[in-house]
C-alpha positions in Angstrom: -10.6 14.6 -16.1 -7.4 13.6 -18.0 -4.3 15.0 -16.4 -0.5 14.4 -16.6 2.2 14.8 -14.0 5.6 16.3 -14.8 7.8 13.8 -13.0 11.5 13.3 -12.6 12.7 9.6 -12.8 13.9 8.0 -9.5 17.4 7.8 -11.0 17.6 11.6 -10.6 16.4 11.8 -7.0 19.8 11.1 -5.4 18.4 8.2 -3.3 20.0 4.8 -3.0 18.2 2.4 -5.3 18.9 -0.4 -7.7 16.8 -2.4 -10.2 17.3 -5.5 -8.0 16.3 -3.8 -4.7 13.2 -1.7 -4.0 13.4 1.8 -2.6 13.6 1.2 1.2 12.5 3.8 3.8 12.6 2.7 7.4 12.7 4.0 10.9 10.6 4.5 14.0 7.0 5.6 13.9 7.9 8.5 16.2 11.2 10.1 17.2 11.1 9.7 21.0 14.6 10.5 22.3 17.8 11.3 20.5 19.3 8.0 21.7 16.4 6.0 20.3 16.6 7.8 16.9 20.4 7.3 16.6 20.3 3.7 17.7 17.7 2.9 15.1 19.6 4.8 12.4 22.9 3.2 13.0 21.3 -0.3 12.9 19.4 0.5 9.7 22.5 2.0 8.0 23.9 -1.6 8.2 20.8 -2.8 6.3 21.5 -0.4 3.4 18.2 1.4 3.6 17.5 4.2 1.1 16.1 6.8 3.6 15.7 6.9 7.4 12.3 8.0 8.6 10.9 9.3 11.9 7.7 11.1 12.8 8.4 14.5 14.5 4.8 15.8 14.6 2.2 13.0 15.1 -1.5 13.7 14.3 -3.4 11.5 16.8 -7.0 10.5 16.9 -7.6 11.4 20.5 -6.1 14.3 22.6 -3.7 13.6 25.4 -1.9 11.0 23.3 1.8 11.4 22.3 1.8 13.9 19.5 5.5 14.0 18.7 8.5 15.7 20.2 8.3 18.6 17.8 11.1 20.6 16.2 13.8 19.4 18.6 13.5 16.0 16.8 14.7 17.7 13.5 18.0 18.3 15.2 18.2 14.5 16.0 17.6 13.8 12.3 20.4 16.2 11.4 22.7 14.1 13.7 21.5 11.0 11.9 22.7 12.4 8.6 26.0 13.5 10.1 26.8 10.2 11.9 25.4 7.6 9.3 25.3 9.4 6.0 21.7 8.3 5.6 19.1 10.6 3.9 16.3 11.5 6.4 12.6 11.9 6.0 9.7 13.2 8.2 6.0 14.0 7.9 4.7 17.5 7.5 1.1 18.6 8.0 1.2 22.4 7.5 3.3 25.2 6.2 5.1 25.7 9.6 6.2 22.1 9.7 7.4 22.4 6.1 9.5 25.5 6.8 11.0 23.9 9.9 11.9 20.7 8.0 13.5 22.7 5.2 15.5 24.8 7.7 17.0 21.6 9.1 17.8 20.2 5.7 15.5 17.2 5.8 16.0 15.3 2.6 12.5 13.8 2.0 9.1 14.9 3.1 5.8 13.0 3.2 2.2 14.2 3.6 0.1 11.9 5.8 -3.3 10.4 5.3 -5.0 12.8 7.7 -3.6 15.7 5.7 -4.0 14.5 2.2 -7.7 14.3 2.8 -7.8 18.2 3.2 -7.1 20.2 -0.1 -6.6 23.4 1.9 -3.8 21.8 4.0 -2.1 20.2 1.0 -2.2 23.6 -0.9 -0.7 25.3 2.1 2.2 22.8 2.1 2.5 23.1 -1.7 2.8 26.9 -1.4 5.5 26.5 1.2 7.4 24.2 -1.2 7.3 26.6 -4.2 10.6 26.5 -5.9 12.1 23.8 -3.6 13.8 20.8 -5.2 13.0 18.0 -2.7 11.4 14.6 -2.9 7.8 14.5 -1.6 5.6 11.5 -1.0 1.8 11.7 -0.6 0.0 9.1 1.4 -3.5 8.1 0.3 -6.3 9.9 2.0 -7.9 8.0 4.9 -11.1 7.5 2.9 -10.9 5.5 -0.4 -11.0 8.5 -2.8 -8.7 8.2 -5.7 -9.5 11.7 -7.1 -8.6 13.3 -3.8 -5.3 11.4 -3.8 -4.6 12.6 -7.4 -5.6 16.1 -6.5 -3.0 16.3 -3.7 -0.3 15.1 -6.1 -1.4 17.6 -8.7 -1.2 20.5 -6.2 2.4 19.7 -5.4 3.3 19.1 -9.0 1.9 22.5 -10.0 4.3 24.3 -7.8 7.3 22.5 -9.3 7.7 19.3 -7.2 8.9 16.8 -9.8 10.5 14.3 -7.4 7.0 13.2 -6.5 5.7 9.9 -5.3 2.7 8.2 -3.6 2.5 6.0 -0.5 -0.3 3.4 -0.3 -1.0 3.0 3.4 -4.5 1.5 3.2 -8.0 3.0 3.9 -10.3 3.2 6.8 -13.2 0.8 6.8 -16.1 0.1 9.2 -16.2 -3.1 11.2 -13.7 -5.8 12.1 -11.1 -6.7 9.4 -7.8 -8.5 9.4 -6.1 -5.2 8.6 -5.7 -1.9 10.5 -6.5 -0.2 7.2 -8.0 -2.0 4.3 -5.5 -2.3 1.4 -8.1 -1.8 -1.4 -5.4 -2.8 -3.8 -7.4 -1.7 -6.8 -7.0 1.9 -5.9 -3.2 2.2 -6.1 -3.4 -0.1 -9.2 -5.7 2.4 -10.9 -3.4 5.2 -9.8 -0.4 3.4 -11.5 -2.5 2.8 -14.6 -3.2 6.5 -14.9 0.3 7.6 -14.1 2.7 4.8 -15.1 5.8 7.0 -14.2 4.6 7.8 -10.7 6.7 6.2 -8.0 4.4 4.3 -5.6 5.6 2.9 -2.2 3.7 0.5 0.0 3.3 1.0 3.8 2.7 -2.4 5.2 3.0 -1.1 8.8 -0.2 1.0 8.6 -2.1 -1.5 6.4 -1.4 -4.4 8.7 -1.3 -2.8 12.1 0.6 -5.8 13.5 3.9 -7.4 12.9 2.6 -10.7 11.8 1.1 -9.2 8.6 4.2 -7.2 7.5 5.9 -9.8 5.3 2.6 -10.9 3.6 1.7 -7.4 2.6 5.3 -6.4 1.6 5.6 -9.5 -0.6 2.2 -8.8 -2.3 3.3 -5.2 -2.9 6.5 -6.4 -4.6 4.6 -9.0 -6.6 2.4 -6.1 -7.8 5.5 -4.1 -8.9 5.4 -1.4 -6.3 8.6 0.7 -6.3 9.4 0.3 -2.6 8.4 0.0 1.0 8.2 2.3 4.0 8.3 0.2 7.2 8.3 1.2 10.8 11.4 0.0 12.7 12.2 0.6 16.4 15.0 -0.6 18.7 12.5 -1.8 21.3 9.1 -1.9 19.6 7.1 -3.1 22.6 8.1 0.1 24.4 7.4 2.4 21.5 5.4 5.6 22.4 3.1 5.1 19.4 2.0 2.2 17.2 4.0 -0.4 19.1 2.2 -3.4 17.6 3.1 -2.6 14.0 6.8 -1.9 14.6 9.7 -4.4 14.3 13.3 -4.5 15.4 16.2 -3.8 13.0 17.0 -7.5 13.1 13.4 -8.5 12.2 13.5 -5.8 9.4 16.7 -7.3 8.0 15.1 -10.8 8.0 11.9 -9.4 6.3 13.8 -7.6 3.5 16.1 -10.6 2.9 13.1 -12.9 2.6 11.4 -10.9 0.0 11.3 -12.4 -3.5 11.8 -9.6 -6.1 10.5 -11.2 -9.3 11.5 -10.6 -12.9 9.4 -8.3 -15.1 9.6 -11.1 -17.7 11.6 -9.5 -20.5 12.3 -12.8 -22.4 10.7 -13.2 -25.8 9.1 -16.5 -24.8 7.5 -14.9 -21.7 6.0 -12.1 -23.8 4.7 -14.6 -26.3 3.1 -16.8 -23.7 1.6 -13.9 -21.8 0.3 -12.5 -25.1 -1.6 -15.8 -25.8 -3.0 -15.9 -22.2 -4.0 -12.3 -22.3 -5.9 -12.8 -25.6 -8.0 -15.4 -23.7 -8.6 -12.9 -20.9 -9.7 -10.3 -23.5 -12.1 -12.8 -25.0 -13.7 -13.7 -21.6 -13.9 -10.0 -20.7 -15.8 -9.2 -23.9 -18.2 -12.1 -23.2 -18.7 -10.8 -19.6 -19.6 -7.3 -20.9 -22.0 -8.8 -23.5 -23.6 -11.0 -20.8 -24.0 -7.9 -18.5 -25.7 -6.1 -21.4 -28.1 -9.0 -21.9 -28.8 -9.2 -18.2 -29.5 -5.5 -17.9 -32.0 -5.6 -20.8 -34.0 -8.2 -18.8 -33.7 -5.9 -15.7 -35.2 -3.1 -17.8 -38.1 -5.3 -18.9 -38.7 -6.1 -15.2 -38.7 -2.3 -14.5 -41.3 -1.7 -17.2 -43.5 -4.5 -15.7 -43.2 -3.0 -12.2 -44.1 0.4 -13.6 -47.2 -0.9 -15.4 -48.3 -2.7 -12.3 -47.4 0.1 -9.8 -44.9 -2.2 -7.9 -42.0 -1.1 -5.7 -38.6 -1.5 -7.2 -36.7 -3.3 -4.4 -37.9 -6.8 -3.8 -35.7 -7.7 -0.8 -36.6 -11.4 -0.6 -35.7 -11.9 -4.3 -32.5 -10.0 -3.9 -31.4 -12.1 -0.9 -32.2 -15.3 -2.8 -30.1 -14.2 -5.8 -27.1 -13.2 -3.6 -27.1 -16.4 -1.6 -27.4 -18.6 -4.6 -24.7 -16.7 -6.5 -22.3 -16.9 -3.5 -22.9 -20.6 -3.1 -22.4 -21.3 -6.8 -19.2 -19.2 -6.8 -17.8 -21.1 -3.9 -18.4 -24.4 -5.8 -16.4 -22.9 -8.7 -13.5 -21.8 -6.5 -14.5 -18.1 -6.3 -14.4 -16.2 -2.9 -17.7 -15.0 -1.4 -16.2 -11.5 -1.2 -15.6 -11.4 -5.0 -19.1 -12.7 -5.9 -20.7 -10.5 -3.3 -19.0 -7.3 -4.7 -19.8 -8.2 -8.3 -23.5 -9.0 -7.7 -24.1 -6.0 -5.4 -22.7 -3.7 -8.1 -24.9 -5.4 -10.8 -27.9 -5.2 -8.5 -27.3 -1.5 -7.7 -27.2 -0.7 -11.5 -30.4 -2.7 -12.1 -32.1 -0.8 -9.2 -31.0 2.6 -10.6 -32.3 1.8 -14.1 -35.6 0.4 -12.8 -36.1 3.5 -10.6 -35.5 5.7 -13.6 -38.2 3.7 -15.6 -40.8 3.9 -12.8 -40.2 7.6 -12.2 -40.8 8.4 -15.9 -44.5 8.3 -15.3 -44.2 11.3 -12.9 -42.1 13.5 -15.3 
């Protein structure tokens, strides 16, 4: 379904930002004490961050975990504004949170991944924001569902939120991975393709889950033209009451930001000319790929007809394992990662199975 969002450019949001520097939101995962919040804010004010963040209400996986200090923390954020001049942000998960945050003049709100997955909760927050002029960011849902993410953005936009952005914080995945939440970069890339004017921030803290990955993820986000970063910064991360492993000190944060390479978008005529030539080559290869896929699928259909005529099952597991292993080995010899080859051939195989199943089942219709 083709949709459009009515969005106000970042230049009209009233947040500190330049073309040479990404939009920077930073602060502790959770507001723990007033002293901790103010200490972090004063240090980050020296780093010229755009917005100071702190979680007041914390949705936790298990009960009896620290679930945030609650509304008293909003007073601490008000003190941050008064003492440092920084804009402040917090997460809201329902209408009550939203009303409380607005009452305390919180400047920026975000909707977390555990909330954006629930259309009822998002609509409740949207209704509470009817007629309010405030920046709102929506984190991607926990599960990799782009339409659900877009739906949350649409609900807020429909009630008049035009200072609207998205936060890519990664997606849940089963099994051991290098990341706390799988980046699935293709999902925010597709979101940006559909809505080029939408502001998208990257959350390397929640994607990585550990300090050692923060720079790598942040730099990749900048290289992919994300509009900014939201990073968890704590005065004493090892003693943090939540998500200690992924938080860094203000000093480490300053080092990370200073180390980032913000690359040119390539406005020079020569760059455009060279890119045009290279992209034409890509277009040619893409066309050849589609034509090869068409030819391969025709053979798969012939195989399906043969299986139907001979009353054979569709899935031949030994043959499929042989194809996958040979393709991965060949790909590695050509410099292609096993992950890439595996994903491509699994998708092709699934399409072949679907079509062959349709052919075999025709006899029963």
